[in-house]
N, C-alpha and C positions, 0 to 999 in steps of 0.2 A: 326719296319720298316713299312713304308706306301707305298702302291702301288695302282695305279689306272689303271684298265684294261677295255678295251672295252668289253661289254657283248656280248656273243655268243648265238646263238639260243638255245643251250643246257642249258643256265642259267635261263630258264623260271621259274623253281621251286624256285630257290634261290631268284629271283626278287619278285615273288609272296609272298614268306614267309616274306622277309624283308618289302615289301610294307604293308602287313597286320599288322605286329607288329608296324611299324613306324606310320602308319595312326592312329591306336588305341592309341598309346602313345601320339601323338601330337594333335589329334582331338577328342579323346574319350569323352572329357567333353563338346563337342560342340552340342551334341544332346543326346537323350535317348540311353541307351544301345541297345535297340531293333533296332533303326534306324542305329546306327553305325555298328552293327553286320550284318544287311541286306545289307548295302552299301558295306562293305568289302567282304562279300560272293559273291556279284554280280560283283564287279570291280577288285578284285585281284585273278583271277582264272588263272590256268595254261594255259587254252585255250586263254585267252586274251593276256597273255605275249608271248605265242608262236607266235601269229599273229603279235604282236607289234615288236618282235625281227626280223622278216623277212621283215618288212616294212622299206625300206632304208631311209625314212624320219625321223624315230625315231632313235636317237643316244643315246644308254644307256652306262653308265660306272659304274663299281663297284669299290668301295674303300675298300681296305683291310688294316687292322692293325694287324701286326704280324701274317699274314696268315689267319685271320678271316675276313669274309665279314662284314663290318660295316654299309654299306649303298650303295645307288646308286643314279644316276642322269639320267634324260631324257631331252634331248634338241632337238629342231626342228629348223632348219635353214630356213630363208626366210618365217617366220610366221607372216605375216602382220596382224595388228589389227587396226580398225578405230581410236582408241585412241592414237596410236603411230604415231607421225607426220613425219615419214621418212620410207624409204624402207630398204631392206636388214637387217632385224632385226630378231634375234633369240628369240624363246620362251623357257624359262627354265620351262618345264612342271612339273618336279619333282626334288627335292633334298631331299632325305630321309636319315636320320642317326638314327640308333637305339640308344635308351637312354643310354645304357651301354657304349657308345663311346662318349658321350657328354664330353666337356671340353678338348678334345685332339686336337682341331683345325682341325679335319678331314673335317668338313663341309666347313670350309674356303678353305682348299686345294682342295676339290672337286669343289667348286664354281669357284675358280681361274682356275682350269683345264678347266672347261666349258667356261669361259670367254676367255681364250687363244685359245681354239678350235674355238670359234665363231669369234674372231678377225682374226685368220689365215684363216678363210673361207670367209673373206670379209664382215662379218656382221658389221653393224654400231652401234649396241647396242643389249641389251637383255631386255626382259620384262617377267613378271610372275604375277601370282595371289598368294596371301597369306592370309590365314584366319586372320581376324582382332583380333580374340581372342587368336591367337598364338603369344603372345608378344615376346617370345624368337626369333621366326623366323622373325617377323617384324623388331626387333632391329638388327638382324643379317644382313638382307638385307640393312637396312639403313646405318649401319656401312660400308658396302661394296660399298656404293655410290648410291644405288637405291633410287629413290624418288617416292612418290605416285602420280599417274596421273589420278586416277579414282577409281571406285569401281565396284564390280561384285558380284552377288548373286549366290553362288555355290550350286547346287541342290544335296542334300543328299537323299531326298525321295520326294514323291509326295506332302508332306505337310511341309517339312523342308528345309530351305535354310540357308547357312552360309554366312554372309557378308565378302567379301574379298576386300583387297586393290589390285589394279593393280599397279605394280611398274615397273619402267623403269631405266635402266642404259645405258647412251649414251657413246660411246667410243670416 
C-alpha cells in the first residue's frame, strides 16, 4: 500500500535521514567521499529541516510504502527563473527515493502527486535541476515529459561543482 502525506514540522529528523541516505546513494560518485560527507553534514541537518518545514513556501511530502517512509519531495510554487519563459511556475527542488524502493514506481507516483498539486495551485509548469551524471534521474524526468532548457553548476564545495541540467515541464 502506498500513501503520500504532507510532511509536518515534527518530521524533520525523518527528512534529514532520508535526505542523507538518498543524496549519498544518488550523488556519492559525483565527488570525493570527503566532499560528499562534508556536504551532507552541512546541508542535511535537523536544524535546516526544522526551519524549512515551518516556512510556508516549502511544501514537503513523504511517500510511504507499506508503512515505511520511502522518500520525499519538496516543491515551491511561483518560483520564477530567468531561463523559464513564463510565470506561475513551480520548482521541484527535491524528489528523493531511497534505493531499496527503486523499481516500485514510487518516484513516478510522487512526481505525479507534485504535478497535480502544482496544476491545482494554478502553476503553468514545473522546473528542476538534475545532476547530469545521474542518468537514472535524467531519464526519469525525460520520460515524464521534462525537457532540458539549460545547465547549472551545483556547488558541492568551494572547489567542486557538479554539472546539472535545468529541465522544464509545461502543462
